[in-house]
C-alpha positions in Angstrom: 26.6 8.9 -12.0 27.0 6.2 -14.2 29.3 3.0 -14.7 31.6 3.4 -17.6 33.6 1.7 -19.4 36.9 1.0 -20.1 36.9 3.9 -22.8 35.3 6.2 -20.6 31.8 5.7 -22.7 28.9 5.1 -20.1 28.2 1.8 -19.1 25.4 -0.4 -20.4 21.7 1.0 -18.8 20.5 -1.3 -16.3 17.5 -1.6 -18.8 19.8 -2.8 -21.4 19.0 -6.7 -22.2 22.3 -9.4 -22.1 24.0 -9.8 -25.1 23.4 -13.4 -24.9 19.3 -12.4 -24.2 16.5 -14.0 -26.4 14.8 -11.5 -27.8 11.8 -10.4 -30.7 12.7 -10.0 -34.2 12.2 -6.2 -34.8 11.1 -7.0 -38.3 9.1 -10.1 -38.3 8.5 -10.3 -34.8 9.4 -13.9 -34.4 10.8 -15.6 -31.2 15.0 -15.7 -31.4 17.1 -18.2 -29.2 20.2 -16.4 -28.9 22.2 -19.6 -28.5 23.0 -20.7 -32.2 26.2 -22.8 -34.2 28.0 -20.0 -35.6 27.5 -16.5 -33.2 28.3 -15.6 -29.6 26.7 -11.8 -29.8 23.7 -13.4 -31.8 21.2 -10.1 -33.0 19.7 -10.5 -36.6 17.0 -13.2 -36.6 17.4 -16.2 -38.7 14.6 -15.7 -41.0 14.5 -12.6 -42.0 18.0 -11.9 -41.3 17.2 -7.9 -40.0 18.9 -7.0 -36.6 19.6 -4.3 -35.1 21.9 -1.7 -34.0 23.1 -2.6 -30.7 27.1 -2.6 -31.2 29.7 0.3 -31.7 32.0 -3.4 -31.4 30.9 -6.3 -31.8 29.5 -7.5 -28.6 29.6 -4.3 -26.2 25.8 -3.6 -26.5 26.4 0.0 -26.3 25.5 1.4 -29.8 22.2 4.5 -28.7 20.6 4.1 -31.5 19.2 0.5 -31.4 17.5 1.3 -35.4 16.5 -1.5 -37.5 19.3 -2.7 -39.9 18.4 -3.7 -43.3 20.3 -6.5 -44.4 21.3 -5.4 -47.6 24.2 -7.6 -49.3 26.6 -10.4 -48.5 30.0 -11.0 -48.3 32.1 -13.7 -48.8 35.3 -14.0 -46.7 38.3 -16.1 -47.2 38.0 -20.0 -46.3 34.5 -18.6 -48.4 32.8 -18.0 -45.2 29.6 -15.8 -45.9 29.2 -12.3 -43.4 25.8 -10.7 -43.7 26.3 -7.0 -44.5 23.5 -4.9 -42.6 23.4 -1.0 -42.7 21.1 0.8 -39.7 17.7 2.9 -41.2 18.4 5.0 -38.2 21.8 6.4 -38.6 23.0 4.6 -42.0 26.3 2.9 -40.0 27.2 -0.5 -42.1 27.8 -3.3 -40.0 28.2 -7.1 -40.9 27.5 -10.3 -38.9 28.7 -13.5 -39.0 25.9 -16.2 -40.3 24.3 -18.1 -37.6 23.5 -22.1 -38.1 20.6 -21.6 -38.0 20.3 -18.8 -41.2 17.6 -18.8 -43.7 19.1 -20.2 -46.1 16.7 -19.0 -48.8 16.9 -15.7 -47.7 20.8 -15.8 -47.8 20.1 -16.8 -51.5 17.4 -14.2 -51.9 19.6 -11.2 -50.7 23.3 -13.0 -52.8 21.3 -13.1 -55.9 19.8 -9.3 -55.4 22.0 -7.7 -57.6 21.3 -10.1 -60.5 17.9 -9.3 -59.7 18.0 -6.0 -59.3 20.6 -4.3 -60.8 22.2 -1.2 -60.2 22.0 0.4 -64.1 20.0 -1.6 -67.6 22.1 -4.1 -68.5 20.8 -4.1 -72.1 23.9 -1.3 -72.3 26.4 -4.1 -72.3 24.9 -5.3 -75.5 26.9 -1.9 -76.7 29.7 -2.7 -75.6 30.0 -5.6 -77.9 30.7 -3.8 -80.6 34.2 -2.9 -80.4 35.3 0.2 -77.8 36.2 1.3 -74.7 34.7 -1.7 -72.7 33.9 -4.0 -75.4 33.3 -7.6 -75.0 35.7 -10.5 -76.8 
């Protein structure tokens, strides 16, 4: 019978990696060091910012999903700290990861600016709002 954690869930499989082990990015295939300023449980690539669905809780490495997680947005927290919002390509779970000190700034900006570059609706409909009525822009 497999070992269980304090919540009665099965423990890590013997083949699973140490939570702070170096890894190869699931997306861009670069070798990634686990030791980076600003993170204790790194599982995202500092170059392309993709991740792997490893955790049920931060750092527990208990997820059975293991699918790639796409960086979809940036969260700006109180105090100005940025975090990457990921969506799992397998189960659609949304997760948030703190930035690491070596995360690629242009990749972060590309994600942060994505709503302006590819808005969810046509921006020309905003011009109609200038004429008055509901949603009018002064």
